[in-house]
C-alpha positions in Angstrom: -43.6 59.8 -70.0 -43.1 56.1 -71.6 -43.0 55.3 -67.9 -45.2 56.9 -65.8 -47.9 55.3 -68.3 -46.7 52.1 -67.9 -46.0 52.5 -64.6 -49.8 54.0 -63.8 -51.2 50.6 -66.0 -49.7 48.3 -63.8 -50.4 50.2 -60.5 -54.0 49.7 -61.9 -54.8 46.6 -63.5 -52.4 44.5 -61.5 -54.4 42.8 -58.8 -53.3 43.9 -55.0 -51.2 41.2 -54.1 -50.3 39.3 -56.5 -47.1 39.4 -57.1 -44.6 37.7 -54.8 -43.4 40.1 -51.8 -46.0 42.8 -52.1 -48.0 41.8 -48.9 -44.7 41.6 -46.9 -43.9 45.0 -48.6 -47.4 46.2 -46.9 -46.9 44.6 -44.0 -43.7 46.1 -42.7 -45.4 49.6 -43.6 -48.3 48.9 -41.6 -46.0 47.7 -39.1 -44.3 51.0 -39.0 -48.0 52.9 -39.2 -48.3 51.5 -35.8 -45.0 52.4 -34.3 -42.6 49.3 -34.2 -40.1 47.8 -36.3 -40.8 44.2 -37.2 -38.8 41.1 -37.6 -38.1 38.1 -39.7 -40.3 36.1 -38.0 -43.3 38.8 -37.6 -46.6 37.5 -38.9 -48.2 39.1 -42.0 -51.9 40.3 -41.0 -54.8 40.4 -43.4 -56.3 44.4 -43.0 -56.5 45.7 -46.4 -59.2 43.3 -49.1 -57.2 40.5 -50.6 -54.1 40.8 -48.7 -53.5 37.5 -47.4 -52.4 36.7 -44.0 -53.8 35.9 -40.2 -57.0 37.3 -39.3 -56.4 41.3 -38.8 -57.7 40.6 -35.1 -55.3 38.1 -35.0 -52.3 39.1 -32.7 -49.4 36.5 -31.8 -46.1 37.2 -30.9 -43.1 37.0 -33.5 -42.0 33.9 -31.0 -45.2 32.4 -30.7 -45.7 32.9 -34.7 -42.3 31.2 -35.2 -42.9 28.0 -33.6 -46.6 27.6 -35.0 -44.7 27.9 -38.6 -42.4 25.6 -37.6 -44.2 23.0 -37.2 -47.0 24.2 -40.3 -49.8 24.7 -37.7 -53.4 25.3 -39.7 -55.3 27.2 -36.0 -54.2 30.1 -34.2 -56.1 32.9 -32.5 -59.1 30.3 -31.9 -59.0 30.1 -35.5 -59.2 27.6 -38.6 -56.7 29.0 -41.2 -57.2 28.4 -45.0 -54.3 26.6 -45.1 -51.0 25.8 -43.1 -48.4 28.3 -42.4 -45.2 28.8 -43.9 -42.4 31.0 -44.2 -44.5 33.1 -46.6 -46.5 33.6 -44.1 -44.1 36.0 -42.2 -42.3 39.5 -43.1 -39.6 38.0 -44.7 -39.0 41.7 -45.6 -37.8 43.0 -42.9 -34.6 42.5 -43.2 -34.2 45.9 -45.1 -33.9 49.5 -43.3 -37.5 51.2 -42.9 -37.2 54.3 -44.4 -39.4 53.1 -47.6 -41.6 51.8 -45.4 -42.3 55.0 -43.3 -42.8 56.6 -47.2 -45.0 54.3 -47.4 -47.3 53.8 -44.4 -48.6 57.6 -44.9 -51.1 56.7 -47.2 -51.8 52.9 -46.6 -52.7 54.4 -42.8 -54.8 57.3 -44.0 -56.4 54.7 -46.1 -57.4 52.6 -43.2 -58.1 55.3 -41.2 -60.7 56.6 -43.9 -62.3 53.2 -44.4 -60.8 53.4 -47.7 -58.1 50.8 -47.8 -57.9 49.8 -50.9 -57.5 53.5 -52.2 -55.0 54.1 -49.9 -53.1 50.8 -51.1 -53.1 52.2 -54.5 -51.8 55.3 -53.5 -48.9 53.6 -52.0 -48.5 52.1 -55.6 -49.2 55.7 -57.4 -46.4 57.2 -54.8 -43.7 54.5 -55.6 -44.5 55.8 -60.0 -43.6 58.9 -58.8 -40.4 57.2 -57.3 -39.8 55.5 -60.6 -39.8 59.1 -62.1 -37.0 59.9 -59.8 -34.8 57.1 -60.8 -35.2 58.1 -64.3 -33.7 61.6 -63.8 -31.0 60.3 -61.7 -30.5 58.1 -64.5 -30.0 60.8 -67.1 -27.9 62.5 -64.1 -25.6 59.8 -64.2 -24.9 59.2 -67.8 -24.6 63.1 -68.5 -21.9 63.1 -65.3 -20.4 60.0 -67.1 -20.4 61.4 -71.1 -20.8 65.7 -70.2 -20.5 65.4 -73.9 -23.4 63.6 -75.2 -26.9 64.9 -73.4 -28.5 62.5 -75.9 -26.8 59.6 -74.6 -27.9 60.5 -71.4 -31.8 60.8 -72.2 -31.5 57.4 -74.0 -30.6 55.7 -71.2 -33.5 57.2 -69.0 -35.4 56.0 -71.6 -34.2 52.8 -72.0 -34.4 51.8 -68.2 -37.7 53.5 -68.0 -39.2 50.6 -70.8 -37.7 47.8 -69.4 -40.4 45.3 -67.6 -37.7 45.0 -65.1 -38.2 48.5 -63.7 -41.6 48.8 -64.2 -43.7 45.9 -62.2 -41.8 47.1 -58.7 -42.2 50.6 -59.7 -45.9 50.3 -60.2 -47.0 48.0 -57.0 -45.1 47.9 -53.6 -42.4 47.3 -53.7 -38.7 49.2 -52.3 -36.6 49.0 -55.3 -37.8 51.8 -56.9 -36.8 53.8 -54.2 -33.4 52.0 -53.8 -32.5 52.6 -57.8 -33.4 56.4 -57.0 -30.3 56.8 -54.1 -28.1 54.2 -55.4 -28.4 56.3 -58.7 -28.4 59.6 -57.7 -25.2 58.8 -54.9 -23.5 57.6 -58.0 -24.2 60.5 -60.4 -23.4 63.2 -57.1 -19.8 61.1 -56.7 -19.4 61.3 -60.7 -20.0 65.0 -60.6 -17.3 65.7 -58.0 -14.9 63.2 -59.8 -15.1 65.5 -62.9 -15.7 69.2 -61.9 -14.5 68.5 -57.9 -16.2 68.9 -54.3 -18.7 71.9 -54.4 -21.3 72.8 -51.6 -24.4 72.0 -53.4 -22.8 68.4 -54.5 -21.3 67.5 -51.0 -25.0 68.4 -49.6 -26.3 66.2 -51.9 -23.9 63.4 -51.1 -24.4 64.1 -47.5 -28.3 63.5 -48.1 -28.2 60.5 -50.6 -25.7 58.4 -48.9 -27.8 57.8 -45.3 -30.6 57.7 -48.0 -29.2 54.9 -49.9 -28.0 52.8 -46.8 -31.7 53.4 -45.6 -33.9 52.7 -48.4 -32.7 48.8 -49.3 -29.7 47.1 -47.7 -28.3 47.2 -51.5 -27.7 50.9 -50.6 -25.7 50.1 -47.6 -23.8 47.7 -50.6 -23.4 50.6 -52.6 -21.6 52.6 -49.7 -19.1 50.2 -50.1 -17.7 51.6 -53.3 -18.7 54.7 -53.1 -17.0 56.0 -50.2 -13.4 55.2 -51.1 -14.6 56.4 -54.6 -15.6 59.6 -53.3 -12.5 60.1 -51.0 -10.0 59.9 -53.8 -12.2 62.0 -56.3 -12.1 64.8 -53.6 -8.2 64.2 -53.3 -7.6 64.2 -57.0 -9.9 67.0 -57.6 -8.7 69.4 -54.5 -5.8 71.8 -54.8 -2.4 71.9 -52.3 0.2 69.6 -51.5 -0.4 66.2 -51.6 -0.6 65.2 -48.0 -3.6 68.2 -47.5 -5.6 66.9 -51.0 -5.1 63.3 -49.4 -6.7 65.2 -45.9 -9.7 66.3 -47.7 -10.7 63.4 -49.5 -10.4 61.3 -46.2 -12.0 63.7 -44.7 -15.3 63.6 -47.4 -14.9 59.8 -47.4 -15.0 59.7 -43.8 -17.7 62.1 -43.1 -19.5 60.4 -45.9 -19.2 56.8 -44.0 -19.8 58.1 -40.6 -23.4 59.4 -41.6 -24.6 57.1 -43.3 -23.7 54.8 -40.2 -25.2 57.3 -38.2 -28.7 56.9 -39.8 -28.4 53.4 -39.8 -25.7 51.5 -38.1 -28.3 50.5 -35.6 -30.8 48.6 -37.9 -27.5 46.4 -39.8 -25.9 46.1 -36.3 -29.8 44.8 -35.5 -29.4 42.1 -38.1 -25.9 41.3 -37.4 -27.5 40.7 -34.1 -30.5 38.7 -34.6 -29.6 37.0 -38.3 -25.7 37.2 -38.3 -24.9 39.7 -40.8 -26.1 43.3 -41.7 -28.6 41.7 -44.9 -29.6 38.5 -43.1 -29.7 36.9 -47.0 -28.3 33.8 -45.6 -31.3 33.3 -42.8 -33.6 34.7 -45.6 -32.4 32.1 -48.1 -32.5 29.5 -45.7 -36.0 30.4 -44.6 -37.2 30.3 -48.5 -35.0 27.5 -49.9 -35.0 26.4 -53.9 -35.8 22.7 -54.3 -32.8 20.6 -55.6 -28.9 20.9 -54.6 -27.1 23.9 -53.5 -25.4 24.8 -56.2 -21.6 26.7 -55.2 -20.4 30.2 -56.1 -18.5 29.0 -59.0 -21.0 26.7 -60.0 -23.6 29.6 -60.4 -21.2 32.0 -62.1 -20.3 28.8 -65.0 -23.5 28.2 -65.2 -25.2 29.6 -68.7 -28.4 28.4 -68.2 -28.2 30.2 -65.0 -26.9 33.6 -66.5 -30.0 33.0 -69.7 -33.1 32.7 -67.3 -31.6 35.9 -65.4 -31.6 37.9 -68.8 -35.0 36.7 -69.8 -36.1 37.9 -66.1 -35.1 41.3 -67.3 -38.6 41.4 -69.0 -40.9 40.0 -67.0 -41.6 36.2 -65.8 -39.6 33.7 -67.3 -42.6 31.3 -68.5 -44.2 33.5 -70.3 -41.8 34.5 -72.5 -43.1 32.7 -75.8 -43.8 33.0 -79.0 -43.0 36.9 -80.4 -41.8 37.6 -76.8 -39.4 35.2 -76.8 -38.0 36.4 -80.0 -37.9 39.9 -79.0 -35.7 39.0 -76.0 -33.5 36.8 -78.1 -33.5 39.6 -80.4 -32.5 42.3 -78.0 -29.5 40.4 -77.1 -28.0 39.7 -80.6 -28.5 43.1 -81.7 -26.6 44.6 -78.8 -23.9 42.1 -79.7 -23.7 43.5 -83.0 -23.9 47.1 -81.1 -20.7 46.1 -78.9 -18.4 45.0 -82.0 -19.7 48.1 -84.3 -18.6 50.2 -81.4 -15.7 48.3 -80.6 -14.1 48.5 -83.9 -14.8 52.6 -84.2 -13.0 52.9 -81.0 -9.8 50.6 -82.2 -10.6 52.7 -85.9 -10.4 56.2 -83.8 -7.4 55.3 -82.4 -5.3 54.4 -85.1 -6.5 57.4 -86.6 -5.7 59.6 -84.1 -1.7 57.9 -83.1 -1.2 57.6 -87.4 -2.4 62.3 -87.0 0.0 62.5 -84.3 2.6 60.8 -85.5 2.1 63.1 -89.3 2.0 66.2 -87.0 5.2 65.4 -85.1 7.3 64.9 -88.4 5.8 67.9 -89.6 6.6 70.2 -86.8 10.3 68.4 -86.8 10.7 69.4 -90.5 9.7 72.8 -89.4 12.1 73.6 -87.1 15.1 72.1 -89.7 13.9 74.6 -91.8 14.0 77.4 -89.3 17.6 76.6 -88.0 19.3 75.4 -91.4 21.5 73.2 -91.8 20.4 70.1 -89.5 19.1 67.0 -90.7 16.2 67.0 -92.5 13.6 65.4 -90.1 15.6 66.3 -87.1 14.6 69.5 -86.3 17.9 70.0 -84.8 20.9 72.3 -86.4 24.6 71.0 -87.1 26.7 71.6 -84.9 29.5 73.4 -87.0 26.9 75.7 -89.3 25.6 79.2 -88.6 23.1 80.8 -90.1 23.2 83.0 -92.9 23.1 86.6 -93.0 19.6 86.6 -94.9 18.5 84.2 -92.3 19.4 85.3 -89.4 17.5 87.4 -87.5 19.6 90.9 -86.3 20.5 91.4 -82.6 18.5 94.8 -82.6 15.2 92.7 -84.2 15.0 90.0 -82.1 16.6 88.5 -78.9 18.9 85.6 -79.1 17.4 82.0 -78.3 18.0 81.3 -74.8 16.6 77.7 -75.8 15.7 75.2 -78.0 11.9 76.0 -79.6 8.8 75.1 -78.5 6.2 74.1 -80.2 2.7 74.5 -79.6 1.3 70.8 -80.3 -0.9 70.0 -78.1 -3.8 71.8 -75.5 -2.3 72.6 -72.3 -2.7 70.3 -69.8 -5.8 69.3 -67.8 -5.7 70.3 -64.0 -3.7 67.9 -61.7 -5.6 65.2 -60.7 -7.8 65.0 -63.6 -6.4 61.8 -65.3 -7.1 59.9 -61.8 -10.7 61.7 -61.4 -11.5 59.8 -64.9 -10.3 57.2 -64.0 -12.2 57.0 -60.7 -15.4 57.2 -62.3 -15.0 53.9 -64.8 -13.9 52.1 -61.7 -16.5 53.1 -59.9 -19.2 51.9 -62.1 -17.5 48.5 -63.1 -16.8 47.7 -59.1 -20.5 48.7 -58.5 -21.9 46.1 -61.0 -19.3 43.7 -60.1 -20.9 44.0 -56.5 -24.3 43.6 -57.3 -23.6 40.6 -59.4 -21.8 39.2 -56.2 -25.1 39.6 -54.4 -27.0 37.9 -56.6 -24.9 34.8 -57.0 -23.9 34.8 -53.5 -27.9 34.2 -53.1 -28.1 31.8 -55.4 -25.1 29.9 -53.4 -26.9 30.7 -50.1 -29.4 28.6 -51.5 -31.7 31.3 -53.3 -33.1 32.0 -56.1 -32.3 34.1 -59.5 -34.2 36.7 -58.7 -32.9 39.3 -61.7 -34.7 42.0 -59.4 -31.7 41.9 -57.2 -29.8 43.4 -60.0 -32.1 46.9 -60.4 -29.1 48.7 -58.4 -27.1 48.1 -61.7 -29.9 48.9 -64.5 -29.1 52.2 -65.3 -25.8 51.5 -66.0 -26.7 48.8 -68.4 -29.0 50.9 -69.8 -26.3 53.4 -70.9 -23.9 50.2 -72.1 -26.7 49.3 -74.5 -27.3 52.2 -75.4 -23.5 53.2 -76.9 -24.3 49.9 -78.9 -27.1 50.8 -80.4 -26.0 54.3 -81.0 -22.7 52.6 -82.8 -25.4 50.9 -85.2 -26.5 52.5 -89.2 -28.0 56.2 -87.6 -27.0 55.5 -84.5 -26.0 59.2 -83.5 -29.5 60.7 -84.4 -31.0 58.2 -82.2 -33.4 56.4 -84.8 -31.9 52.3 -83.0 -32.3 53.5 -79.8 -36.3 55.1 -80.6 -36.9 51.4 -82.6 -35.5 49.7 -78.8 -37.7 51.8 -76.3 -40.7 51.1 -79.0 -39.9 47.3 -78.7 -39.2 46.9 -75.2 -42.5 49.3 -73.9 -44.6 46.3 -76.5 -43.2 43.7 -74.6 -43.9 45.3 -71.4 -47.4 46.1 -72.3 -47.3 42.5 -73.6 -46.1 40.9 -70.3 -48.7 43.1 -68.8 -51.7 41.4 -70.4 -50.4 37.7 -69.9 -49.6 38.0 -66.2 -53.0 39.6 -65.8 -54.4 36.1 -67.8 -51.9 33.7 -65.8 -52.8 34.8 -62.5 -56.7 35.0 -63.7 -57.7 32.1 -66.1 -60.9 34.1 -66.6 -59.0 36.1 -68.3 -57.3 33.9 -71.0 -59.8 33.9 -73.5 -60.4 37.6 -74.0 -58.4 39.9 -76.3 -55.7 41.6 -74.8 -57.4 44.9 -75.0 -60.4 43.4 -73.4 -58.4 41.8 -70.5 -56.6 45.4 -69.7 -60.3 47.1 -70.5 -61.6 44.2 -67.5 -58.7 44.5 -64.9 -58.9 48.3 -65.1 -62.5 48.1 -64.4 -61.8 46.1 -61.2 -59.0 48.2 -60.5 -60.1 51.4 -60.7 -62.7 54.3 -61.4 -64.0 55.6 -64.6 -64.3 54.6 -68.1 -61.2 52.3 -69.1 -62.9 53.5 -72.5 -61.5 56.3 -72.1 -58.6 56.2 -69.8 -57.1 53.2 -71.9 -56.6 55.2 -74.9 -55.2 58.7 -73.1 -52.5 56.2 -71.2 -51.6 55.0 -74.9 -52.0 58.5 -76.5 -49.6 60.0 -73.3 -46.9 57.0 -73.7 -46.8 57.9 -78.1 -46.4 61.8 -77.2 -43.4 60.8 -75.2 -42.2 58.4 -77.6 -42.7 61.2 -80.4 -40.7 64.0 -78.3 -37.7 61.1 -77.3 -37.4 60.7 -81.1 -37.5 64.7 -81.6 -35.0 64.9 -78.6 -32.8 62.2 -79.9 -33.1 63.8 -83.5 -31.4 67.1 -82.3 -29.4 66.4 -79.8 -27.5 64.0 -81.9 -26.4 67.1 -84.5 -22.7 67.4 -84.3 -22.9 70.7 -83.0 -24.7 69.8 -80.3 -22.7 67.0 -79.1 -19.1 67.4 -77.9 -17.8 64.8 -76.8 -16.2 63.4 -80.2 -12.8 65.2 -80.1 -9.7 63.9 -80.3 -6.3 65.0 -78.4 -2.4 64.4 -78.6 -3.0 63.1 -74.7 -4.7 60.3 -76.2 -8.6 60.8 -75.2 -10.1 59.5 -78.2 -14.0 60.5 -78.0 -14.3 62.0 -74.7 -14.3 59.4 -72.5 -15.6 55.8 -74.4 -13.6 56.8 -77.6 -13.5 57.3 -81.2 -16.9 57.9 -83.1 -19.2 56.0 -80.5 -21.8 58.9 -80.3 -19.2 61.5 -81.5 -18.4 63.5 -84.2 -17.5 61.6 -86.8 -13.7 61.7 -88.1 -14.0 63.3 -91.5 -16.6 66.5 -90.1 -13.9 66.5 -86.9 -11.4 67.1 -89.5 -13.2 70.6 -90.4 -15.0 71.5 -87.2 -11.9 70.8 -84.4 -10.2 73.6 -83.2 -6.1 74.4 -84.0 -4.2 72.5 -81.7 -6.8 69.1 -82.6 -5.0 66.3 -84.1 -7.8 66.3 -86.4 -6.4 69.7 -88.1 -4.0 67.6 -89.8 -6.3 66.4 -92.0 -5.8 69.1 -94.2 -3.7 68.8 -97.0 -3.2 72.2 -97.9 -2.0 74.7 -95.3 -0.4 74.5 -91.1 0.0 77.3 -89.2 2.4 76.1 -86.3 2.9 78.5 -82.8 7.0 78.0 -82.5 7.9 79.9 -78.7 11.4 81.0 -79.5 12.9 82.7 -75.9 10.4 85.0 -74.8 8.6 85.9 -78.2 7.0 83.4 -80.5 6.8 83.1 -84.6 4.3 82.2 -87.0 5.5 80.3 -89.7 3.3 78.6 -92.6 4.9 75.7 -94.2 3.3 75.0 -97.8 3.5 71.3 -98.4 
């Protein structure tokens, strides 16, 4: 609800084509509506009021237009242009596949056909807001799959994603990033589901749909498939039964099928890019068309430049040049508190693992002591009877009452091991997320090294994973399990995003600068949409406030130990579910009283222990008092 309010606010108050690339994305969609596929030399034509580009009736071939751009011509189609032509007048978004543009072409073309082009444009923005909602649903599904026992983390990660300016601004405008985030995150969520529960018909069907959809939405979707395809193969092989060769064959079949479907749907487009521009994503050509000023850094220089990374971080919240005053302090504060939360989370994990190791040692020592008592005469603590001793008549069981032991006693010290391949499949989840993030970062670094700008927006495919990590860190703070720090974070991010919206309006339209923030929003709303701004804006604010209250209630209830199932500690060394220790799970002391028998935390009871000792085909239950 908070994201919907913010997204609709951006969709209405931000003037059409005020942001970079929106005119190019719109021109691409209109070309698709006309039945053609643009290239990097296709001109932008002004077919909607306020849209930059050539006059709507000016039609030239891409080759002619490229020649005009190269000489910075200011005359074309017998008309004098407002300024000399540059590379910003071409559809430089044509390196992306056409799925998003096919969707957006419907409202855009309909608006032009009905003689209401701006209404069609606003509808296209509204569709993008709806795609943003699906991206948040996919985020929750992904995090729920990673930590199935902690639903509060999934809800919080989606909420954090939905209020970050980097996500809100493109979602409220005609940008293909939102669909890419939705499809890529959904693809990751399905892959995690296969790793957790094994391949099922519904997950395989979702995989077959989301794989090609991600590759067809944006070039970053095809890049994501580079890590998803092998991860799916390993997960399927690990989660299916049968001989190793058969399991490997199934994994290869599913991974190969996903790759084949994705290539069949979009391979032609990326081969077209290779043929025309030299690489599948055409990033090299675009970076050369739109270079940054100054010397071109190498990839190593980019990675080692702290100022570059700091600007990328600040870009998560909006235009960097507008982050002054309290907005800048908030950005710095987010970084500091998140760092403190990371340290707190690490300390909790280490503490929980140390306690688990001590508890396991204590349980093993007690088990050996009980075994020594059962077979009297052994060395205390060894668990083995002396070779020359024989059980006394008082303690030895008679042959009529119990069978003779056929082997050494087996102590039920831990739960039965999980299904074969469970540990491997669980490792695939974390490797998948790490590899995905590294690939996204490498894409941005490579683009900057090729001469492009440091567009933080290129990190959007990994934003759900970043939100997941941020939630874990804030959850490690005091009262974090009940979600109070997360609610504060979401509220602060929402306020910062609204602040950046208001400042961006004044930056683009200097006439709004003297007005108060509320008056800026009223004026921009009145210019962008029908309806009384004095009623609609408070309605959006109330809608967002209700969403924030529902989030607080949900996180409080989901933080109850009876709801969270991810904090148990087992002998196998799996501390705190998948993350470890007390990060978002149950506190150690609570686990001592709540965990079922067989859990190491039960050793904390200093009164009485009951150990199951299997002797031969039977079992004897022994009570050992300290």
